N, C-alpha and C positions, 0 to 999 in steps of 0.2 A: 419725685423719685428718682434720682440720679443712678444711673446706672453705668459704671465704667468696665472697659474690658482692655486686655494688653495684647499686642498681637506682634511678631516679628516679620520684617519684610526682608527679601532677598531676592532683589532684583536681577542677578544673574548678568549675561551676557545681552548683545545686541539690542533689539527691540523689547529683550525683556526690561531693560530699565525704562524704556517707553512707556510699555503699557502699565506697569505697576506704578509710574508717576500720575498716570491718568488715574487708576484706581484711588491713589492718595487724594487727590481731586474730591472725588465723591465722599472719601471718609472725612476729609474737611468739612463738606456741604452739611452733612449728617450731622458732625461735632456740633456746627455752629448753629445748627436749626433745631436741637432738641437737647434732652438731657441723657440720651443715649452715647457715651463718649468713649469710642474706641481710640487708646493711646496705640503707638506706632513707635517702632525703634528698627534700624535698619542693620542687617548683618551683611556688609559688602563682601561677598566672595564670588571672584568671576576670574576670570582668563587673564586678567591682568595680574590678579593675587597669586593664581599657580604659578605663572611664568616665576614671578619673583621671588616666592616664598619655596616652590617645590611642593606645595602641600594646597591644598583648600580644605578641608576638614578635619579635626582632630578628634580625638574620643571627647576630650576635654569641652570642645565646643557643643557637644550634645546638651549638658547640663544646661549651658547659658540659652539656648533654643527653647527648654522647655520648662523648667524653672519660674514658676509665676507667670508664665505665657498661656494664653488661650486658642490660640491659633497660628498660622505663618501662610503668608501670601508668597508665593514664587513667581518670577517672571519667566524666565528660558533660560537654557543653557547651550553652548556651544560657539566656537570661535575657531575660523579656518585656520591660527597659528596653533592649535592643536587637531591634527586633522582625526587622530584616533579616541577623540572625545573622553580621554582619561579624567581630566577635570570634573566632567559632567557626569561620569559613573561615579567617581570617589563622592562627589556631592550628592546627589539625586539618591543613589541606591544607597549609597550609605546611609541617607534619612531614612527611607523607607525600610531599612532592615535593623536599623539601631533602634527606631520608634515604634516598630514591628506596625509599619501601617498597612495593613494586610488586605486593606478594601480601596480599591482603585473604582471609584463611581463615577460614571459617565454619563450624564442625560442626553441625550441629543434630540433636539425638537424641531420639527419643520414651521418655525415660526411664520415664515411668508414664504410662498410659493417660490417666488419670482428669484430666489437664490440658487436653488436648487440645477443642476444638470438633468435631470429627469423631467418627463412631462408632468406638467401639473397634477393630474388625474392619480398619478402614480404616489407622489409626494403627501399630498395635502393632509393632514392631520398627522402625519408619522411622529411618534413620541415613544421612543424605547430607552431603554435606560440599561447599561452594561456593566455588571461586577466582576471586575478581572481582580485576580489573584495577583497580590503585589510584592512576595517576598520571595517567592521559591520559584522552582522551574529554571527556564535557560539562563535566569537574570541572576543569578547566584555567584558567577565569575569561576564556575570549579570547570577547569579540564586544564588545557595547554596547546602547546606547538611543538613540534620535534622536527629538527631537520636530518633526513636522510643522507647516508653518504654518496648517494647520488645525486644530490644537490636538492633532490625534492623535500616537500616539506608536508607533514601530517598535521592535521590540527582536530582538537574535539575539544567539545563542550557538553556537559552532562548538566542533565534535567533530572531533577528530584522532587518529590512531593511527599508529604505525609499525612496520614488520615487526618490529624488534628488541624494542619493549614489546609485540606480539603474540605473538611465539614465546617469550619466556622465561615468560611466565604459563602458556602452553598449556602448555609441558613442564614447569614444575612440577606442574601438576595430574595428567600422567601420571606422573611420577616419584613424585610422593605415590600414586598410584594402586597403583603398582608394590609400592613400599615397604610398604606397609600390605594389600596381598591383596584388592586391590579390583577389580572384573571390567568396570567400565564407567565412560566419561567422555564425559559430553553437553556440546555446544557449543550455548549458547541465544545467539540473535541475534533481529536482525529483517531479514535479507537480502533480502525480499522487497520492502521499502521502502525503508530505508536502504542503497543496494544498493554503494555503493563502499567503505564499510566491513565491510559485512557481507558482500562477496567478499574483502577482503583476510582476513577472522578464517576464513573457510570455505577458502580455500588454504592458509594457513598449516597448519590445524587437519589437514587431509587430508595434507598432505607429512608432517608431525611422528608423526601415528598411525601413520605407515608404519614408525616406530622402536620402536612398542611394538604389533606386529600380534596379538600376546595378548589384548589389552585389548579389549573390544568398543566401540564408537563410534556416537554419534548426533548429526546435526545438528537444532535446534528453533527454530522461531519464540517469542518470548518470549510472546505472548498466550496460546498454545496449551499453552507448558509450566506458565504459572501454573495453568491447567486443571487438568492432569496431577499439578502438586505438591497440589492441593487432592483431587482425585477417588481418586489412588493415590499416595501419598508414601512408600510402602515401595518402589516401582519405580525410585527414583531413589537414585544412587549418587555418582557425582562428577559436579560441572559446574563447568564454564569459561567466564566471561561476562565483558562487558563493564563499564565502572565503575558505569553506570547501571542497567543490568539485572541487573547481581549485587548492588547494593543493594536493588533491588526482591524479586529473589527471597531474599534473605536474610531482610529483614524478614518477607516470606511465611511462608517457612518455618519462622521463628520463632512465627508465629501459628498455622503448623500444629499443632506439639508443646505448646504450651503458653503463648506468650508472650515478648515480650523480655525478659521478666524472667529468664528461663531460660538464655538462649543467650549465649554469650561470643563473641568473636572476635579474631583477631592480624592484625598490619600488619607484615610483614617483610621485611627484603632478606637472601635466602640468602646471596647474595655477602659483604657485609661483617659479616653476624650482627647489624646492628641492628635491633630490632624493638618495637613498640609493642603493648600489648594493653589491649582495651577491651572492656565488655559492650555490646552494640549498641543499650541502651536510651538515651532521652534524659534531659535533665537533670528534666524533671517537675517544673516549679516549681509546680504546682497541689498537691503532696503533700510538697514539700520542708519541713523543719522539724518534721515529724509523727512523725517516726520510725517509718514504715510499711514505706520502702523495701524492695524485694525485694532482700537481696544476692547471690543465688545466680549470677546472672551473672556478678557481677564476682569471685567463687569461682571459677567454672569459667574465666575468664579469668586469675586468677592459677593456677592449676592450668597452664596454658599456658605461662604465663610461669615455672613452675620446670621444664616440660619444655625449654624452651628455655635455661634456666640449666645444663641438663645435670645436674639436679638430679631425674628423671625419677621417682624412686622417691618423691619428694613430690607431684610433680603427680599421678601415680596414686593415691596414697592420697587427695589432697585430693577428684580427681574419683571414687574411691569413697566420699568419707563424703558429697558432696554427692548423689550418687545414691541412696545410701541412705535418706538424709533425706527427698527427693523420693518414695521407694517407701514410706515410712512414712505409713500411714493416721492414727497417731495424733500425728506430730510438729506442731509447729506452724507454723502458715502465716500468709504475710502476705494481705493485704485482695485484691490481684491475682491469687491462688489460692486463694482462697475463705474465709479464714481472717481471722483477727482479733490475731495475734502481732506484735509489733514486731519493726524491723530486728535488734535486739541479741540479742533472743531467739532469732531462726533462728539466727544464728551461733553464739551458744553452743551450740547443739544440735549444729551441724554438726562444731564444736570437740571436741566428748564424743565423735563418733562417728571421727576422725581417729586412726589406728592410728600410734603412736609407738614400737612395741618395736622 
């Protein structure tokens, strides 16, 4: 039985173009090896487009990115010619908010101990998942900057959360924990200092957790939890947090298991089924064009995309192949993992490990 899906690919800037190109190689390999075909179209919006046209995403573009589309694969955004990242905010934040991609899902696993800066006995077996609220908080761009008469400047950014938004991300974390046989969900906040938002999150967390009384729970401050993530990453299971704190924890967790180059993420609206998948690393302009970018995070993100497309057989096989590659002492590694391999070398080796039987 033939199965066809359609996705949009947004390469973005810098190494985003390179790692999405590697993901396309995997898509083509599976397309030619099976009846499960993923068709793709490019949506090329990057710094060059922004500098030429003065915008990067219009409201009318949203329709073309969703009609008849089953998912979006994103590369990375950022260019030194636009130092304030205006085009990045206009693209990513607009997509997250316009499509209501309120779940930022970040699975973080220590696939191999050798990539972590921590001692082996601390990181071995670490397998944490972060649910980051993705549409509100400090990322809503509410605020401004005012110049005073004495030449000083005052700036303000406002964070806000609604009960509706807090409830749905907390519920997603618990429901995922149940579906995946996880034992614990932790809430991470700064309720002792950011009291109003903190109490809203804690009140709703306690209420919703009663529906899942077989799941252990904990409430933690962000500063202490960061210390715990470094000192005892294996103790962390499922985490739910606000937009800002979830972002910080996601990058810290990636560093604990080996770096941003091996960590994927998904931005999901579970109700509409719309989702965008991306590596958590940036555009890395310092290495762009050198052919040494690590494609692993993009390939793991592609695996999550296949799962979302209900082609989870291929999602599992891509994940298994990347896991095997990372665990092989003899495999070719890019410089961020201590090797000298090129981007395409890594992808070719991973493709050779994908089971297409």
